[in-house]
C-alpha positions, -999 to 999 in steps of 0.1 A, spaced: 247 149 -738 282 147 -725 300 176 -709 335 189 -705 343 187 -668 378 202 -669 402 220 -691 438 215 -681 472 231 -691 502 212 -679 537 226 -680 561 198 -691 598 200 -683 615 170 -698 651 174 -689 661 140 -703 650 150 -739 656 187 -734 619 195 -742 598 222 -725 562 228 -735 526 232 -723 502 203 -729 466 214 -733 436 190 -730 400 186 -719 384 159 -697 348 149 -704 325 138 -676 329 103 -690 366 104 -682 375 106 -719 405 130 -726 405 153 -757 439 165 -766 439 201 -778 477 203 -784 511 214 -773 525 249 -771 561 262 -767 546 295 -754 526 298 -722 489 299 -731 468 328 -717 435 317 -700 404 338 -705 368 334 -694 340 349 -715 303 350 -706 277 353 -733 242 362 -724 214 357 -750 179 372 -747 
């Protein structure tokens, strides 16, 4: 089973092309990158813990 080792949000300020956005992606333990997408608005980060009995 492969695992996601990181979730990243990068703020991109491309002054040459006048583009400003947030790039969201995940990194697997194998090094593979999974692109989630781009956003013009700053994403909010939340952590939720689920406990099952």
